[in-house]
N, C-alpha and C positions, 0 to 999 in steps of 0.2 A: 503492500499498499502506499502511498508517494505519502511525503510526509508535507506539513502544513506550511503555509508561508514562513519562512521564521520572522523572527522582528529583528536579532541580531545579528552581526558576519563579521564574521574573522576571516581575515586575510593574513596568511604564512609559509610555514613551510611542514612538509610529510618529509617525516626521515623515519632508517633503516636505521636503530640505534643500537651500539656496541658499547657497553659500560659497566667499566669497574667499581664498585660501590664503593665505600671506605669499608666495611666490612671484608674488605674481598672477594664478595662475590660476585660474580659475571653475570649480565643480560645479554643476551647473543642474535640480533637481528630480530627486534622487537619492536612494533608499532613505535612512534615515539613524532618530533616536530611539536613547534612550537606552538601551532595554529592547534593544534590537539588538548594540550594541556591547555589555552586561553580558553578554550571555549569550553570544555567540563571546568574548569573556576566559573565560571559565568553560571553554566546546570545545574552547579551545586546549590544555587538559590533558583534560579529559573529555566525549570529543565524542559516548558513547553510553551510557545510552539519550538520544537526543537532546534536548535541558533546552526545555523547555514557557515562550512568551513570554503575560503576559495581558498585554492594552493593545484600545483601544476606537478604533476610525479610523469615519469616514461612508462613506456609500455613493460616494462620488467618488475614496473612496483604492483605487489602481490594483488591481486581484485576481492582478495576473500577479506583482505585487511579492509578495504572502501566498504565490504557488504557489511562488517563488522561495527562499524561507524555507526551506518545506519541504526543498525541492533542496538548499538549505546546510545542511542538519544540523540545523535547528531544531524544534522540532513549536510550531507557529502554531494548534493547535485554541483558545489561550482570545485568538485574536483576533478582538472581536467586533466586527461591523459595523453600523452603526447605519443606521437607514431613512431619515434626512437627511443632505446632506453636512454634516463637520466642518471645520474650516481648519486643517492641523495643519500649515502651511510653518513654518519653521523658516527665520532669515538671518544668517548669523556673516560677520563678514569681520577678518581678522588684519590688522593692522598690522606686527605679525610674529610671532616662534616663542609669546612671551607674552600678547600683546596685544591682545582680542578684543572687538569691538563687536557691539550684538546693532540699533542704530540706524542710522535713514534711510539703508537701501538706495541711495537712490536718488544719492545723496550722494558714497556709496562706488563703483557703477558710473560716474559722473559722472569721477569722480577717473582712473580704470584706460582712458576713452574706450571704455567697452565698453557695448555698444544693451545699455538696460532690459531685461531677461525678460515678456515678455507673461506670466506665467503666476507674477510676483511682484507683481504690481498689486492695489493694494488694500492690502497685506498691513499692518500693524501689530503692531511688538511685542506679546504679551500682558502686560498690565499686572501687578505682582507682586503687587499687591492681589485679584486675582482667586486664585494662587495660595496666599493667605495667609487665606482668607478660612477663619472658623470654624462657617460656617453657611452658605455657599453651593454646591453641589456644578457642578462643571463637567460639560460634556460628554462628555470626558476621564475624569473621575474611575472610579475602581475601585468596584465592589460587590461585596459576598459574592455573590451570584448569577453575578456575571463568571467565579469560577471555576469551570472546566469537572470536569465528572466524573471526566474520564479525569486530572485535577492532583491530584482530591484524598489522595493518597496519598505526596504527595511527601514527601523525607527536611529540605529544606531553601530556603529561599525568601529573594531578597534584593529591596527594593524603592528604584530607584532613583528620583533625585528626580519626585517629583509635588505635589498639592496638600498644602496639612495635613491636610485633612477626611479624603482617603483615607490620610495616613502616621497617622493614629488612630485610625482603624477598622479596618483590614488585620492590623496584627498581633496583636489580639484576635481576630481570625475563624481564622488562620491558629495559633495555640495550640488551639483548639478541636480544631481539625482535627490536633493532635499531630504540628506541624512541629518539629523540634530546634534545627532551628538558624536562626535569623530575622537579617538584616540590612539595614540603614538608610543609605544616601543621602540628607541632608537635600535639600532645592529651599532657595535662595536668599533666596525668597519671605518664608519664615519666619522665617528663622537670623538675628532681630536682637534686640533688647536687649528690645522690649517685648513679647516671645514666652518669656520666657525661663519660666514657667511651664509654661506650653504643651510647649516641649520637653525640659524636664525631667521631665514626664509620659508622653511619646510616649518615650523611651527606656529607661524602666525595663522591664527583661524581657528587653530584644534580646541577642542573642551580640556584636553588634558594631556598632558604629554612628561612621558614613566620613565624617566634613565635610571639606570644604577650609578649608585655614589661614584664607582671609579668610571663607568662615562663622563659623568661628568665633569670629574676633575681634568680628564686625559681632554676636553673641549677647552675648559678655561684657565688648560696650563698658561702660564706667564700671564694672565690677566685677573686672577682670584685664586685663594685657598677658602674662602666663606663661604660656605653650602649654601646658606642661605642670603647670602649678597646674590650667588648663582641661581639661585631660584626667581629672586626679584629680579634679574635682568630677563630671563629665558621668558616670562609673565608679560614682561614689558612690551614681548614684540608683538602680543597679543593672542595671548595662550591665556585659558579662564584659571587652570591650575597645575601644579608641576608638584609630583612627587617622587619626592629621592628614593628608591628602593635599596635597602641597608644589609640585606641578608638576613642574619638571626640579630640586628640591632634593631629591625622592626623597618618602619618609616619616616622621614620628613615630609609633611604636607603643607604647600604656598597656597594661599588660597586670592586669587589677584582680585578675585571683587570683593571681598573685605580687607583687605591686607595683613588674613591672620593668620600665624606659623603654626603648626602641631604637630608634637613626637610622638608617632604611635609605635609602643615595643613590642617586640614579634607576639604572637601567641604562644606558650614553651610546651612546643607538640614532642613528640616521639622519632627524632630524625630516622629514615632508615634510607632514602635515597632521596636527595635534595633537587633531583633532575625535575626542572620544570615550574619550581619554584614561583620566580617571579612573574612565570606567565600567564600560570592559576591566578596569580594575584590581582594580572589587567583583567584577566575574565572576571575574576572575582568583584572588581572594581565598577565596571563597566555595569555588573547588575545593582550593586548597590549605591552608585550614583540614578542609575534610569528609576528604583524604586523610589528614593525618597530626594535625589537634585539636594542633593547634600554635601559635600566632598570628601567632612570627616565620614561621617558614615560610609561612603564610598569603599574611603582605606581600610578600615576596618572591615569591613564583607571580603574587601581583597585579599586583608592579611587570613581572615581566617581558610577562604578557600587554599591558600598557601599554603597553611598549617593543619590541612587533611592530606594535601597530595605528598607533601613529604614522608606519613606517616607510612606509606606503602612502595611498592613499583609499579609505573606504568601508568600512562596518561590518565585511566578508569579509577586509580582505586579510591579517587575521593567522594564517586558515586555512589560505589559500597557503604558509605557511613553509614552509622545507624540516624535514626530518623533521630530528628530534633538536634543532633549533637550539633552543626554547624550555628543554629540559635542560642544554641545554651552558651557555648564559647564568647556567639558577640556579644552578650550579656555579659561574661566575664569582663572581655578585654576593654568592655566601655570605660570603666572602671580605672582603666589603668592609661588614659590616655593624657596626656598634659599639654597645656598653651604654653608657647615661649613668648 
């Protein structure tokens, strides 16, 4: 049965994940990608109608995985399968809960005396220069024509980390579609001081910009070392809400309209797998914002989505949480926020 027309759209990447967890456990060739974690982060709060996902994959991407996304409550009608193979493999190795390496998978498997998976042979970490190119589209770059007709009436959209060109072009398309709420989680590839002018133009007119602290410090290198000063500078370019994601230290929120600053600690969850926490936060943020139109409530919702995600493996783990757990955590976390 065809799913209902979505109210929310998530644009991002699907991946075939190869992960070495902080415990030393491995996950080999499993469904992943920022767009899944973000959509599930929203579905924790707003499962119906299923959120739409927009992504590009090759003909070598498992069709049974796409079928599974429908079964797990996502609208995969925006997954475009290209008529050629596309390498969407992604490797992460966690040294601990906060330190992640993307490089040299052979060394990491050898360190743990684990046989190197054949499915990862020939893997190379994508160069940051490709993601940051101002002129070169990638096979996974999203185009206006990739948005299916059934997604044209969405009310809100989130752009997961993608290449610079996609992030620079899609917001204008969404404005033409009269999408009321647009948020972006930037890619570290272009969050660099040499891209200052490009990033400032990119965030104009957004509802919310959701970088990590590391990305923000890289962008402002040589300009500022004060996170609140950075948030105010970005908001001045015409963005309503700036959220700085700080991993296990929670988030900083700057609300440009009221010029208020908030510090939100992360919910103290049991960390199993950090993968996708930031993406799940962004999905929960979008759900909370559309529920309440309150930036602080939006951050709280995102915080809880991330807390559920990291307690297990895979993008769909958070959907199996006990009924009422997310709301209970939300009420607890409200007591810990601090106005700065």
